[in-house]
C-alpha positions as YAML, in Angstrom:
chain: A
units: angstrom
residues:
- id: 1
  name: MET
  ca: [6.26, -6.78, -9.98]
- id: 2
  name: PRO
  ca: [4.83, -7.13, -13.44]
- id: 3
  name: GLU
  ca: [6.65, -7.59, -16.33]
- id: 4
  name: GLN
  ca: [8.48, -4.29, -17.31]
- id: 5
  name: GLN
  ca: [7.48, -2.03, -20.32]
- id: 6
  name: SER
  ca: [10.28, -3.06, -23.30]
- id: 7
  name: ASP
  ca: [11.20, 0.94, -23.52]
- id: 8
  name: ALA
  ca: [11.24, 1.29, -19.71]
- id: 9
  name: PRO
  ca: [14.48, 3.17, -18.62]
- id: 10
  name: THR
  ca: [17.11, 0.95, -16.69]
- id: 11
  name: GLU
  ca: [16.64, 2.81, -13.40]
- id: 12
  name: PHE
  ca: [12.75, 1.97, -13.29]
- id: 13
  name: THR
  ca: [13.55, -1.71, -14.18]
- id: 14
  name: SER
  ca: [16.48, -2.20, -11.88]
- id: 15
  name: ALA
  ca: [14.41, -0.94, -9.19]
- id: 16
  name: LEU
  ca: [11.43, -3.34, -9.64]
- id: 17
  name: ALA
  ca: [14.05, -6.35, -10.02]
- id: 18
  name: ALA
  ca: [15.18, -5.57, -6.53]
- id: 19
  name: LEU
  ca: [11.38, -6.23, -5.13]
- id: 20
  name: ARG
  ca: [11.37, -9.77, -6.53]
- id: 21
  name: SER
  ca: [13.74, -10.62, -3.75]
- id: 22
  name: LEU
  ca: [10.87, -9.90, -1.01]
- id: 23
  name: THR
  ca: [10.24, -12.00, 1.78]
- id: 24
  name: ILE
  ca: [6.47, -13.13, 1.61]
- id: 25
  name: PRO
  ca: [4.67, -13.94, 5.28]
- id: 26
  name: PRO
  ca: [2.56, -16.59, 4.86]
- id: 27
  name: GLN
  ca: [-0.40, -15.13, 5.97]
- id: 28
  name: LEU
  ca: [0.02, -12.65, 2.89]
- id: 29
  name: ALA
  ca: [-1.19, -13.19, -0.56]
- id: 30
  name: LEU
  ca: [0.35, -11.04, -3.16]
- id: 31
  name: ARG
  ca: [-0.22, -10.91, -7.08]
- id: 32
  name: GLU
  ca: [0.99, -8.89, -9.98]
- id: 33
  name: ILE
  ca: [-1.77, -6.96, -11.58]
- id: 34
  name: PRO
  ca: [-2.06, -4.53, -14.51]
- id: 35
  name: ALA
  ca: [-0.87, -0.70, -13.55]
- id: 36
  name: ARG
  ca: [-4.15, 1.15, -14.11]
- id: 37
  name: GLY
  ca: [-4.35, 4.39, -16.52]
- id: 38
  name: SER
  ca: [-1.66, 6.06, -15.19]
- id: 39
  name: VAL
  ca: [-0.27, 9.56, -14.69]
- id: 40
  name: ALA
  ca: [3.22, 8.29, -14.95]
- id: 41
  name: PRO
  ca: [4.84, 6.67, -18.42]
- id: 42
  name: PHE
  ca: [5.93, 3.56, -16.66]
- id: 43
  name: SER
  ca: [4.02, 2.01, -13.75]
- id: 44
  name: ALA
  ca: [3.65, -1.62, -12.09]
- id: 45
  name: ALA
  ca: [0.73, -2.60, -9.61]
- id: 46
  name: LEU
  ca: [0.55, -5.27, -6.89]
- id: 47
  name: SER
  ca: [-2.58, -6.31, -5.11]
- id: 48
  name: GLY
  ca: [-2.43, -7.60, -1.61]
- id: 49
  name: GLU
  ca: [-4.70, -9.82, 0.91]
- id: 50
  name: VAL
  ca: [-3.77, -10.21, 4.52]
- id: 51
  name: HIS
  ca: [-5.36, -13.69, 5.75]
- id: 52
  name: ARG
  ca: [-5.80, -14.78, 9.35]
- id: 53
  name: SER
  ca: [-3.64, -17.84, 8.51]
- id: 54
  name: ARG
  ca: [-3.19, -20.54, 5.61]
- id: 55
  name: GLN
  ca: [-5.92, -22.64, 7.40]
- id: 56
  name: ARG
  ca: [-7.91, -20.07, 7.88]
- id: 57
  name: PRO
  ca: [-8.19, -17.94, 5.03]
- id: 58
  name: GLU
  ca: [-10.61, -15.41, 5.88]
- id: 59
  name: ILE
  ca: [-9.32, -11.85, 4.59]
- id: 60
  name: LEU
  ca: [-8.88, -9.31, 7.26]
- id: 61
  name: ALA
  ca: [-7.32, -6.63, 5.16]
- id: 62
  name: HIS
  ca: [-6.63, -5.92, 1.45]
- id: 63
  name: GLY
  ca: [-5.22, -3.18, -0.93]
- id: 64
  name: ASN
  ca: [-2.86, -2.24, -3.82]
- id: 65
  name: LEU
  ca: [0.29, -0.62, -4.30]
- id: 66
  name: SER
  ca: [1.24, 1.06, -7.47]
- id: 67
  name: VAL
  ca: [5.16, 1.99, -8.46]
- id: 68
  name: LEU
  ca: [5.00, 5.39, -11.09]
- id: 69
  name: TYR
  ca: [7.98, 6.29, -12.47]
- id: 70
  name: SER
  ca: [8.56, 9.42, -14.52]
- id: 71
  name: PRO
  ca: [11.97, 10.55, -15.87]
- id: 72
  name: SER
  ca: [10.99, 13.91, -15.94]
- id: 73
  name: ALA
  ca: [10.50, 14.01, -11.99]
- id: 74
  name: PRO
  ca: [7.15, 15.99, -11.73]
- id: 75
  name: GLU
  ca: [7.61, 18.66, -9.50]
- id: 76
  name: GLN
  ca: [4.85, 18.01, -6.95]
- id: 77
  name: TRP
  ca: [6.58, 14.36, -6.38]
- id: 78
  name: GLN
  ca: [9.82, 15.90, -6.02]
- id: 79
  name: SER
  ca: [11.35, 12.54, -7.35]
- id: 80
  name: ARG
  ca: [11.34, 10.17, -10.17]
- id: 81
  name: PHE
  ca: [9.38, 7.41, -8.43]
- id: 82
  name: ARG
  ca: [5.94, 7.55, -6.85]
- id: 83
  name: ILE
  ca: [4.45, 5.15, -4.65]
- id: 84
  name: ALA
  ca: [0.20, 4.98, -4.44]
- id: 85
  name: ALA
  ca: [-0.90, 2.52, -1.62]
- id: 86
  name: ILE
  ca: [-4.54, 1.78, -0.64]
- id: 87
  name: ALA
  ca: [-5.44, -0.50, 2.32]
- id: 88
  name: ARG
  ca: [-8.92, -1.49, 3.32]
- id: 89
  name: ALA
  ca: [-10.69, -3.71, 6.19]
- id: 90
  name: ASP
  ca: [-14.05, -4.25, 7.16]
- id: 91
  name: ILE
  ca: [-14.47, -2.53, 10.92]
- id: 92
  name: ASP
  ca: [-17.31, -3.17, 13.39]
- id: 93
  name: GLN
  ca: [-19.55, -0.73, 14.31]
- id: 94
  name: ASP
  ca: [-18.05, 0.67, 17.95]
- id: 95
  name: MET
  ca: [-14.56, 1.20, 15.86]
- id: 96
  name: ALA
  ca: [-16.17, 3.14, 13.03]
- id: 97
  name: LYS
  ca: [-17.52, 5.27, 15.90]
- id: 98
  name: ASP
  ca: [-14.16, 5.87, 17.58]
- id: 99
  name: PRO
  ca: [-13.44, 9.27, 17.50]
- id: 100
  name: PHE
  ca: [-9.92, 8.81, 17.03]
- id: 101
  name: LEU
  ca: [-10.07, 6.15, 14.19]
- id: 102
  name: GLN
  ca: [-9.22, 8.44, 11.42]
- id: 103
  name: HIS
  ca: [-6.17, 10.05, 13.48]
- id: 104
  name: VAL
  ca: [-4.83, 6.69, 14.34]
- id: 105
  name: ALA
  ca: [-5.15, 5.39, 10.87]
- id: 106
  name: ARG
  ca: [-3.31, 8.33, 9.52]
- id: 107
  name: ALA
  ca: [-0.32, 7.68, 12.11]
- id: 108
  name: TRP
  ca: [-0.36, 4.02, 10.62]
- id: 109
  name: ILE
  ca: [0.92, 5.57, 7.67]
- id: 110
  name: LYS
  ca: [3.83, 7.31, 8.90]
- id: 111
  name: GLU
  ca: [4.31, 4.39, 11.28]
- id: 112
  name: SER
  ca: [4.51, 1.91, 8.75]
- id: 113
  name: LEU
  ca: [7.31, 3.59, 6.55]
- id: 114
  name: ASP
  ca: [9.31, 4.44, 9.61]
- id: 115
  name: SER
  ca: [9.35, 0.94, 10.70]
- id: 116
  name: ALA
  ca: [10.40, -0.43, 7.14]
- id: 117
  name: GLN
  ca: [13.13, 2.32, 7.34]
- id: 118
  name: ALA
  ca: [11.51, 3.83, 3.65]
- id: 119
  name: HIS
  ca: [12.66, 7.38, 3.45]
- id: 120
  name: TYR
  ca: [10.20, 9.29, 1.38]
- id: 121
  name: LEU
  ca: [8.94, 13.00, 0.92]
- id: 122
  name: ALA
  ca: [5.89, 14.37, -0.39]
- id: 123
  name: MET
  ca: [3.64, 11.99, 1.38]
- id: 124
  name: ARG
  ca: [-0.14, 12.76, 0.67]
- id: 125
  name: GLY
  ca: [-3.19, 10.68, 1.65]
- id: 126
  name: THR
  ca: [-7.00, 9.88, 2.94]
- id: 127
  name: VAL
  ca: [-8.65, 8.22, 5.36]
- id: 128
  name: THR
  ca: [-12.13, 7.30, 4.54]
- id: 129
  name: ILE
  ca: [-14.76, 5.24, 6.82]
- id: 130
  name: VAL
  ca: [-17.73, 3.93, 4.75]
- id: 131
  name: THR
  ca: [-20.73, 2.41, 6.14]
- id: 132
  name: SER
  ca: [-23.47, 0.82, 4.11]
- id: 133
  name: GLU
  ca: [-26.80, -1.33, 4.60]
- id: 134
  name: THR
  ca: [-27.59, -4.16, 2.72]
- id: 135
  name: PHE
  ca: [-31.34, -5.22, 2.73]
- id: 136
  name: ASP
  ca: [-33.59, -7.59, 1.07]
- id: 137
  name: ASP
  ca: [-37.32, -7.68, 0.35]
- id: 138
  name: ASP
  ca: [-38.16, -7.71, 4.01]
- id: 139
  name: LEU
  ca: [-36.04, -4.50, 4.44]
- id: 140
  name: THR
  ca: [-34.05, -6.15, 7.22]
- id: 141
  name: GLY
  ca: [-30.99, -4.99, 6.78]
- id: 142
  name: GLU
  ca: [-27.14, -5.47, 7.89]
- id: 143
  name: LEU
  ca: [-24.59, -2.87, 8.45]
- id: 144
  name: ASP
  ca: [-21.17, -3.06, 6.58]
- id: 145
  name: THR
  ca: [-18.23, -0.56, 7.35]
- id: 146
  name: THR
  ca: [-14.82, -0.28, 5.91]
- id: 147
  name: LEU
  ca: [-11.98, 1.47, 6.52]
- id: 148
  name: GLU
  ca: [-10.03, 2.74, 3.54]
- id: 149
  name: ILE
  ca: [-6.57, 4.20, 3.68]
- id: 150
  name: ARG
  ca: [-5.19, 5.86, 0.48]
- id: 151
  name: ALA
  ca: [-1.89, 7.33, 0.71]
- id: 152
  name: SER
  ca: [1.25, 8.21, -1.83]
- id: 153
  name: TRP
  ca: [4.73, 9.44, -1.55]
- id: 154
  name: SER
  ca: [7.96, 9.95, -3.41]
- id: 155
  name: PRO
  ca: [10.79, 7.54, -2.18]
- id: 156
  name: GLN
  ca: [13.88, 9.15, -1.06]
- id: 157
  name: PRO
  ca: [16.91, 7.92, -2.56]
- id: 158
  name: VAL
  ca: [19.98, 6.77, -0.40]
- id: 159
  name: THR
  ca: [22.97, 8.03, -2.32]
- id: 160
  name: GLY
  ca: [26.29, 6.53, -2.09]
- id: 161
  name: GLN
  ca: [28.28, 4.82, -4.86]
- id: 162
  name: ALA
  ca: [25.43, 4.94, -7.06]
- id: 163
  name: VAL
  ca: [21.69, 5.96, -6.23]
- id: 164
  name: ASP
  ca: [19.76, 3.41, -4.56]
- id: 165
  name: TRP
  ca: [15.71, 3.61, -4.46]
- id: 166
  name: HIS
  ca: [15.29, 1.02, -1.63]
- id: 167
  name: LEU
  ca: [11.80, 0.42, -3.36]
- id: 168
  name: GLU
  ca: [11.52, -3.00, -1.37]
- id: 169
  name: ARG
  ca: [11.23, -0.91, 1.60]
- id: 170
  name: HIS
  ca: [8.39, 0.93, 0.35]
- id: 171
  name: VAL
  ca: [6.64, -2.33, -0.44]
- id: 172
  name: GLU
  ca: [7.32, -3.46, 2.80]
- id: 173
  name: SER
  ca: [5.62, -0.41, 4.17]
- id: 174
  name: TRP
  ca: [2.80, -1.01, 2.52]
- id: 175
  name: VAL
  ca: [2.63, -4.60, 3.74]
- id: 176
  name: ASN
  ca: [3.03, -3.19, 7.17]
- id: 177
  name: LEU
  ca: [0.15, -0.96, 6.62]
- id: 178
  name: LEU
  ca: [-2.03, -3.72, 5.02]
- id: 179
  name: PHE
  ca: [-1.47, -5.67, 8.54]
- id: 180
  name: ALA
  ca: [-1.82, -2.56, 10.87]
- id: 181
  name: THR
  ca: [-5.29, -2.04, 9.10]
- id: 182
  name: SER
  ca: [-6.22, -5.45, 9.62]
- id: 183
  name: GLY
  ca: [-5.31, -5.26, 13.27]
- id: 184
  name: ALA
  ca: [-2.23, -7.63, 13.32]
- id: 185
  name: PRO
  ca: [1.09, -6.38, 14.10]
- id: 186
  name: MET
  ca: [3.60, -4.72, 11.59]
- id: 187
  name: LEU
  ca: [5.69, -7.23, 10.04]
- id: 188
  name: PHE
  ca: [8.69, -5.20, 8.91]
- id: 189
  name: VAL
  ca: [10.47, -3.41, 11.61]
- id: 190
  name: HIS
  ca: [14.19, -2.51, 10.73]
...
C-alpha cells in the first residue's frame, strides 16, 4: 500500500502494514496509486490488472481499491475503516444482453468477500453495463461493452487479545472480484 501519511493513527498504519505480506499471483499486476480526494482523513489505494498470463499480457479485467480510515467511525460506515472497490472488464455483446448478468455480478461481490473470509457490514454497490460505439470518417463503427462493478463495505474486526481488521482478506476479496469479472476462477478461498 502507499506510503502512510505522517500523522496517520497507528491503527491505520498497522492495518496497512499487514497488506504488504500478500502473495500476488503472476497473472495479477498490482501497483500503489495515490488515493483520490477522499471522504476520509486517511486513505491508501491500489490499482490492479488481471492478465491472461505473463506470456500473454492481454488485460482481462482491471480496477482500483481504496482503504479509507476515519477515527470518528462515521455512522453510515459502522466502522473506522471503509473499503471502496471497482472492477471493470470488457464483455461481448451476447453477455451484455444476458438478463441475469447484473444479478450475477452483484452475487460476485458477496461471493468474493465470503470466499476470502472477509467479515464486513454496510455493503453498497452498483453494477453498470456501458456500450459505446466508435466510428471513423466512413461512419463504420465498432461496439465496445464494459461491465463495471463498484462496491463499498466496512471491514468488521475480529476481536480477541487485540482488534484485528484482517484488511488482507478484504484485498483478497477485491482480487477475487477482479478475477470473477475477468471470467477466471477466484483465487483466494479460505
